[in-house]
N, C-alpha and C positions, 0 to 999 in steps of 0.2 A: 359676781355679775354675769349673766348671761351672754353668751358670745353669738352675734348675729352673722350668718352666713351669707355672703353675696348671692344673689340670684343666678350668678354665672357659674358659681363653683360646680354644681351638679353635672351641667353639660360638659364642663371642662374634664372632669373626672371620667366621664363616659368616653370622651374622645381619646383620653390617655389609655384607657383600658382596651379600647378597640385597636389603638395602635400597636399596643404590647401583644394582643392576639395575632395581629398580622405578621408581626416580625417573628413570633414563635413558629407560625405556620410556614413561613418562608424558610426559616432554619432547618425545619423538619423535611421540606421538600429537597433542600440541597444536600441533605445527608442520605436520601433514599439511593438505593443501588441504581447505576446507571445515569445518575444526575451529573452534570458537569459541576465541578467545583468552582470556587471563586477563582482559584489560580489558574483552572484550565480556561476560564472565560477571559481573565485578564491578560493571559499570555497568548491567546489564540491568533494564529497568523491570518493573513488575507486569504479568503477562499480563492483557490486555484493555485496556491503556491506550494501545495504538498508535493512531495517527491519520495521516490521509492527509497525505503529504509530510514526516513527521517526521524522514527522513535526508536530505532535499534539501540543506540548508545545510551539514550535516557532510561530505557527499561530492561536492556540486556547487557550493557556495558560492552567494553572491548579489550582485546589483549593484543600485545604486540608480538611481532616475530613472523616467520614466513609460515603461509597456510599450506597445509597439505590435505589431500582427499583420500577417499577410499580408493580411488583409481590412479594408478602412477601417472596416467597420461591425462593431462587436463589442458583444455584451451582457452585461453584468456579473453575475456569480453568486459564491456562497460556497459552502464546504463546512465542516461542523460535525461534532463528535463529543461524546461525554461530557465532553471536556476543557473545552468551552466552557459547560457547564451550561445554565441557562435562557437562551435567546437573546432578544435585544430586535429581535424581527422588524419591528416598525413602523419603528423606526430605519433598519434595513437597507433596507426598501422605500422609505422617503422619501429614502434616499440614492442610489437608482437601481438597487439590487439587484433583479433580476426573476427569478433562479431559484436554486435551492439543492439541495445534495446532503447527506443525513444518514447519518452511519454507523449501520448496523442492527446488525451483527454481526462477529465476529472468529473465525477458526477454526471449532471446533463447541463452544465453551465460554464464549462471552461474547456478551451483548446489551446494547446501549446503554440505560442506565437513565434518560437523558433523551429517548429516542426519541419518546415521545408529544408532549412539548411541542415539540420541534424539527420533527418531521414535520408535525404538525397546524398548528403556529403557522405555518409558512412557507405552508402552503396557505391559511389563513385571511386573511393579508394579501394574498393574490392571486398568489403566486409559483407557478411551475411547479417541481416538486420530485420529487427521486427518492431512492434510498438506494445506499449503498455497503457492500461487504465487504471487510474487511482480511484479505488471505490469509496463511495460516500453513501453507505447503507441507510443513513437517516435522512436522506433527502429525496430519493425517488427509487422505484422498485429495480431489482436486478436485471429484469428484462428491458426496462427503459434505458438503463445505463449501458447495457450490452449493445443495444440498437445504436445508441449515441456514439459509442465507441467505433462499431463497424462502419457507420456513416461518416466518420470523422478522422480516418487514418488507420482504424483498426482491421481492416479487411486482410485477406490473405490470397495468395496466388501460388500456384505450383511452378515456380520459376527456378527453384534451387538456391534462391537468394533471400527468400521471405520466411521468417520464422512465425509460428503461430502466435496469435495475440496472447497477452498476459493480463490476468486479473491480479492487481496488486491490492491484496486485502491485509490490512495491518493497523497498527494504533492510529486513532483518530486524532490528528493534530488540532483540531477545532472544538474538542470537548472530551466527552466521556469515551473511554477507549473502546469500548464495544457498540458505540453509536447508539446507546440506548436500547439495544436489542437483547433479548434472551438468547441463550445458546441454541436453543431450537429455531427461533427466529433468525439467527445469523445464517444457520445452516441452510434454512429454506431460501433465504436471499441468495446465497452464493450458487444454491442450485438453479435458481432462476436464471442468474446471470450465464452460468456456463452452458445450460440448455439452450438458452436464446443464441449465444454466440455460436455453438455448434450447428444449430438449425440455419443460421445466416451464412456460415462460412464452410461447414463441412469439417471443421477442426475442432478437437477439443482444447480449450484454452489452457496455457500453463497457469498455475496458481503460484503467486509469490507470497510468502508469509513467513513469519517466525514461529518456532515452536511455541515459546511461551504465550504469544498472543493467541494461537491456535487453540492451546489448551484452556485459556481463560474464556475466550469468546465462542468457541464452537464445542467446547466440552471434550476436546481432542476427538473430533469426529473422524471416523476411519473410511468414510463413505465415497472419498474422491480419489484415493490412491490408485485405483485400478484404471482410471480413465485420464486423469489430468496430471501432466508432468509437474514435478515439484521444483520450484525455485526457492531455496531456503536462505534465510538472511541469519548470519551468526558471524560477528566480527571476532575471530578467534583463530588460533592455530589449527584447530580441527573443526570439523563441521558440527560434532557433538549430536545429540538427540533429534530425531527427525519427528515431525508430527505423525500421529497414529495414521496407519493405511499406506504409508510409503516405505518400503523397505531400502530405496536408495533415492538420492537427489539427482536431478538432471542438471541444475545449475545451483551455484553456492555464491552468494554476495558475501564476501569475506572481508572487505574493508571500505570505509568512506573517506579514506586519506590517501588514495593511490596518486601516482604522477599524472598530470596533464588534466585528467577527470578523476575525481576523488573515488567514485564508486566502481570498483573493480570486482569482477567475478571469475569463477572458474567453471567451465563447462566439463561435465564429467565424462571425459573421453576425447578422442582425437578429432581434428577437423571434419573427417568424413562423417562422424556421428553428428556433428552440427548440421552438416548438409543433410543427413538422414532426417533429422527433426524437421527441417525446412521442407522437405519433400513429402513428409507425412508418412 
């Protein structure tokens, strides 16, 4: 006996086929290089909350023990952001911390709401201090972010107490680790930032990064070592391999679990060398 199909069967089949095609295309898109994974998207924190070294443990791990550098004389420092809130600067100073960096900005959309307490507080106890910018190369240009940084706390003055600004360029906490950029595109973005910062302030900014991220996202570009001081992230007992172009580090973030404030750093030299960097 012949089977009579409903008049609605064919349209329904077409809808199912179309849905299947869409899901297949979406799956392909999410597997392309530079695309954010579903885990990245689900775990992405709120914009503006990124902080220096946030991705180090997840990507590079950490090791315990006392850290040592290539220079026997090291000067202790800290870096802070809105994550720490109001900081006990006197406690840090009395523990031997002599310099500090404070997060000023992120992208072109965020200013640290604790900036005044942190920046002025470190200065008032006697520290040499500076500011850093958390880069988001997928949101605006390097020049736009350098200008935003300088306009909102990232400037510099030759007073012996102000360190040059820092470009914090590292893993993207909001998505794909290289911000969807090719290696050449990332190098161009960084160059745009550092050139604009120098044009605005007269100083070459410090570059904060981790060797493994630098290799992955810039192709281990060696073009910045002659001009930009290196602040390297490595949570271990030794600093390890440096990014290409730098034969030594200026600063080394060696832990995120220090006393009072978690992020602790060594300056590669005595306090007079910190002053020298401040003076340019």
